[in-house]
C-alpha positions in Angstrom: 4.5 21.5 -46.7 5.6 18.1 -48.0 4.0 16.6 -51.0 1.3 14.0 -50.5 2.6 10.4 -50.9 0.8 7.1 -51.4 -0.2 5.5 -48.1 -2.8 3.1 -46.8 -5.6 4.3 -44.5 -7.0 6.9 -47.0 -10.6 6.0 -46.4 -11.7 9.5 -47.3 -10.5 8.9 -50.9 -12.3 5.5 -50.9 -15.6 7.1 -49.7 -15.3 9.9 -52.2 -15.2 7.4 -55.1 -17.4 4.6 -53.8 -19.6 6.3 -51.3 -20.9 4.8 -48.0 -20.6 5.9 -44.4 -17.3 5.5 -42.6 -18.7 2.8 -40.3 -19.7 0.7 -43.3 -16.1 0.4 -44.4 -13.7 -2.4 -43.5 -10.3 -0.7 -43.8 -7.7 -3.4 -44.8 -5.4 -0.9 -46.4 -3.0 -0.7 -43.4 -0.9 -3.2 -41.5 -2.3 -2.2 -38.1 -3.4 -4.9 -35.6 -7.2 -4.7 -35.8 -7.6 -5.8 -32.2 -5.5 -3.2 -30.2 -4.0 -3.5 -26.8 -6.6 -2.5 -24.2 -5.8 1.0 -23.0 -4.9 1.4 -19.3 -6.8 3.8 -17.0 -5.2 7.3 -17.3 -4.8 9.7 -14.5 -5.6 13.4 -14.5 -1.9 14.1 -14.4 -1.4 12.1 -17.6 -3.5 14.7 -19.4 -2.8 17.9 -17.5 0.9 17.8 -16.5 4.0 17.9 -18.6 5.4 14.4 -19.0 7.8 13.8 -16.1 11.2 12.2 -16.0 9.9 9.2 -14.0 7.3 8.3 -16.5 9.8 8.6 -19.4 12.3 6.4 -17.5 9.6 3.8 -16.9 8.8 3.7 -20.6 12.4 3.4 -21.6 13.0 0.6 -19.1 10.0 -1.3 -20.4 11.3 -0.9 -24.0 14.7 -2.1 -23.1 13.3 -5.2 -21.5 10.8 -6.0 -24.3 13.3 -5.6 -27.1 16.4 -6.9 -25.2 18.3 -3.7 -25.9 22.1 -4.0 -25.2 23.2 -2.0 -22.2 25.6 0.1 -24.4 22.7 1.3 -26.6 20.4 4.3 -26.0 16.6 4.2 -26.4 14.6 7.3 -27.4 10.8 7.5 -27.4 9.4 9.6 -30.2 6.0 10.8 -31.3 5.6 8.0 -33.9 8.4 6.4 -36.0 7.5 8.9 -38.8 8.7 11.8 -36.7 12.2 10.1 -36.4 12.2 9.2 -40.1 11.8 12.9 -41.0 14.8 14.0 -38.9 17.3 11.1 -39.2 18.8 12.3 -42.5 20.1 15.4 -40.6 22.4 13.2 -38.5 25.0 13.1 -41.3 26.2 15.3 -44.2 24.2 14.6 -47.4 25.5 12.0 -49.8 24.3 8.9 -51.5 21.9 6.7 -49.6 20.9 3.2 -50.6 17.3 2.3 -50.1 16.4 -1.0 -51.7 12.9 -0.9 -53.2 10.0 -1.2 -53.5 9.5 -0.2 -49.9 7.9 2.3 -47.5 8.2 5.6 -49.3 8.7 8.0 -46.4 12.4 7.1 -46.0 13.3 8.1 -49.6 11.2 11.3 -49.3 12.9 12.3 -46.0 16.5 11.8 -47.4 15.7 13.6 -50.6 14.2 16.5 -48.7 17.6 16.9 -46.9 19.5 16.8 -50.2 20.6 13.2 -50.1 20.8 11.3 -53.4 18.6 8.2 -53.1 19.7 5.1 -55.0 18.4 1.5 -55.0 21.9 0.1 -54.8 25.4 0.9 -53.6 28.0 2.2 -53.2 26.6 4.8 -50.8 27.3 6.6 -47.5 23.9 5.7 -46.1 21.6 2.7 -46.0 18.0 2.2 -45.1 16.5 -1.3 -44.7 12.8 -1.9 -43.9 12.9 -5.2 -42.0 10.6 -7.0 -42.7 10.0 -5.0 -45.8 6.7 -3.3 -46.6 5.0 -4.6 -48.7 7.0 -7.7 -49.6 7.9 -8.9 -46.1 11.5 -9.5 -47.1 13.9 -10.0 -44.3 17.4 -8.5 -44.6 20.6 -10.0 -43.2 22.7 -7.9 -40.8 24.2 -5.0 -42.9 27.8 -4.2 -43.1 28.8 -0.7 -41.7 27.8 2.4 -43.6 28.1 6.1 -42.7 24.5 6.1 -41.5 22.5 2.8 -41.4 18.7 2.8 -40.6 16.8 -0.5 -40.0 13.1 0.1 -39.8 11.6 -2.7 -37.7 8.1 -1.3 -37.6 6.6 -4.7 -38.4 9.2 -6.9 -36.7 7.4 -7.5 -33.4 5.5 -10.4 -35.0 8.8 -12.2 -35.4 11.1 -10.8 -32.7 13.7 -13.5 -33.4 14.4 -11.6 -36.6 15.3 -8.3 -35.0 18.7 -6.7 -35.4 18.5 -4.8 -32.1 21.6 -6.7 -30.9 23.7 -4.7 -33.4 22.7 -1.4 -31.8 26.0 -0.7 -30.1 27.4 0.0 -33.6 27.9 3.7 -33.9 26.6 3.8 -37.5 23.3 2.0 -36.8 19.8 3.1 -35.8 16.9 0.7 -35.3 13.3 2.1 -35.5 10.4 0.5 -33.7 6.7 1.4 -34.2 4.2 1.0 -31.4 1.1 1.6 -33.5 1.4 -1.5 -35.7 1.7 -4.5 -33.4 -0.2 -3.0 -30.5 -2.8 -1.5 -32.8 -2.7 2.0 -31.3 -1.5 4.0 -34.3 -3.4 7.1 -33.1 -1.4 7.2 -29.9 1.7 8.3 -32.0 4.5 6.5 -30.2 7.7 5.0 -31.6 11.3 4.3 -30.6 14.8 4.8 -31.9 17.5 2.5 -30.6 21.2 3.1 -31.3 24.5 4.5 -30.1 24.3 7.3 -27.5 25.8 9.9 -29.8 23.3 9.9 -32.7 20.3 9.1 -30.5 21.2 12.1 -28.3 21.4 14.4 -31.2 18.1 13.2 -32.5 16.6 13.8 -29.0 17.8 17.4 -29.3 16.2 17.8 -32.7 12.8 16.7 -31.3 13.0 18.9 -28.2 11.7 18.3 -24.7 8.5 16.3 -24.0 8.2 14.7 -27.5 5.9 12.0 -26.1 2.6 12.7 -24.4 1.7 11.6 -20.9 -1.0 9.2 -22.0 1.4 7.6 -24.5 4.0 7.2 -21.8 1.6 5.3 -19.6 0.0 3.2 -22.3 3.4 2.3 -23.8 4.9 1.3 -20.4 1.9 -1.0 -19.6 1.8 -2.6 -23.0 5.5 -3.2 -23.4 5.5 -4.9 -19.9 2.7 -7.3 -21.0 4.6 -10.2 -22.4 1.6 -12.6 -22.1 -0.5 -10.4 -24.4 2.3 -10.1 -26.9 2.8 -13.8 -27.2 -0.9 -14.5 -27.5 -1.2 -11.8 -30.1 1.6 -13.3 -32.2 -0.3 -16.6 -32.3 -3.6 -15.0 -33.2 -2.1 -12.8 -36.0 -0.3 -15.9 -37.5 -3.6 -17.8 -37.5 -5.5 -14.9 -39.0 -2.9 -14.4 -41.7 -3.2 -18.0 -42.7 -7.0 -17.7 -42.8 -6.7 -14.6 -45.1 -4.3 -16.5 -47.4 -6.8 -19.3 -47.8 -9.6 -16.9 -48.6 -7.6 -15.0 -51.2 -6.2 -18.1 -52.8 -9.8 -19.5 -53.2 -10.6 -16.2 -55.0 -7.7 -16.7 -57.4 -5.0 -14.6 -55.8 -1.5 -15.9 -55.2 0.4 -15.0 -52.0 3.4 -12.8 -52.9 4.8 -12.0 -49.4 3.9 -10.0 -46.4 4.0 -10.4 -42.6 1.5 -11.6 -40.0 0.1 -8.0 -40.0 -0.4 -7.7 -43.7 -0.5 -10.0 -46.7 0.6 -9.2 -50.3 -1.1 -11.0 -53.2 -0.6 -11.2 -57.0 -3.8 -10.9 -59.0 -4.7 -10.5 -62.7 -5.6 -6.8 -62.2 -5.0 -5.1 -58.9 -7.1 -2.0 -59.7 -10.1 -4.2 -60.7 -9.7 -6.3 -57.5 -9.5 -3.1 -55.3 -12.6 -1.7 -57.0 -14.5 -5.0 -56.5 -13.7 -5.1 -52.8 -14.5 -1.4 -52.5 -18.0 -2.0 -53.9 -18.4 -4.2 -50.8 -17.1 -1.4 -48.6 -13.7 -3.0 -48.2 -10.6 -0.9 -48.7 -7.3 -2.4 -49.8 -3.9 -1.1 -50.8 -2.5 -1.2 -54.4 0.8 0.3 -55.6 1.7 2.8 -58.3 4.7 0.6 -59.4 2.7 -2.7 -59.9 -0.5 -3.5 -61.7 -0.7 -6.9 -60.1 0.0 -6.4 -56.4 -2.7 -5.9 -53.8 -2.0 -5.7 -50.0 -4.6 -6.5 -47.3 -4.4 -6.2 -43.6 -6.4 -8.4 -41.2 -10.0 -7.9 -40.4 -11.1 -7.7 -36.8 -12.8 -10.9 -35.5 -16.4 -9.6 -36.1 -15.8 -8.4 -39.7 -14.5 -11.5 -41.4 -18.0 -12.2 -42.8 -17.9 -9.0 -44.8 -14.7 -10.1 -46.6 -15.9 -13.6 -47.1 -19.1 -12.4 -48.7 -17.1 -10.0 -51.0 -14.8 -12.9 -52.1 -17.5 -15.5 -52.5 
């Protein structure tokens, strides 16, 4: 079993320290859209039958359309981007992999587990870029070819114009997409890998048949086909991110980066700020490598008052 790593969403730890019922808590420790896509009506076959080829093809077609995937590139649906992250290091012989940090820690853990040497800078035979970065929101320019290049675009759907999917015919490149973040359905466990047919096909073999459930196939197909919802959601998230910045600045925090799904702030004492919010049953994210950074996601529309009261 892999060692536990620092992540958001650990409400059990918050409740163990600060008490309260789960429903009392406003969890802002993740970057998940707090107003998820409305689930479609599922059929009995979605739950009872093995996912069929037609349903998988419909999901892939919707993904190609939504992300403007080049015809030469392959698209693989996976049971959450983390499932692909865990297997991708097996696609090439171990060597040095460059992972600029600080960033999402599962990439380094996966490469290290498969005997790669993780380094924050080159030269290296592999490269991982989280784009936009978590937690800073930094955007990366198109990378030069490496032996194995991974671009994690889990948070890029708020700014689709920044995507590097157009590079995917490159044989060294894989782009990861998360369904849980922008569509707010993290529990569905759905993600995508886009890249050349060779490595994507090998990754499909590693994951085995039927990696994605029938309900996930249906929900993903419907959501990825709903361009109107996506555009309206981008506008709402941008407005809510600006509102959160105003609240935090009034409380003495300085914006330090982020995306429209999460905001990063610099404060005098991140641990003290997290504890203050926790006493108001609001959970946030701090980081072991910084005493001054705190990250907050967006509240749902009916819970802003709880945050405003805590910051007053």
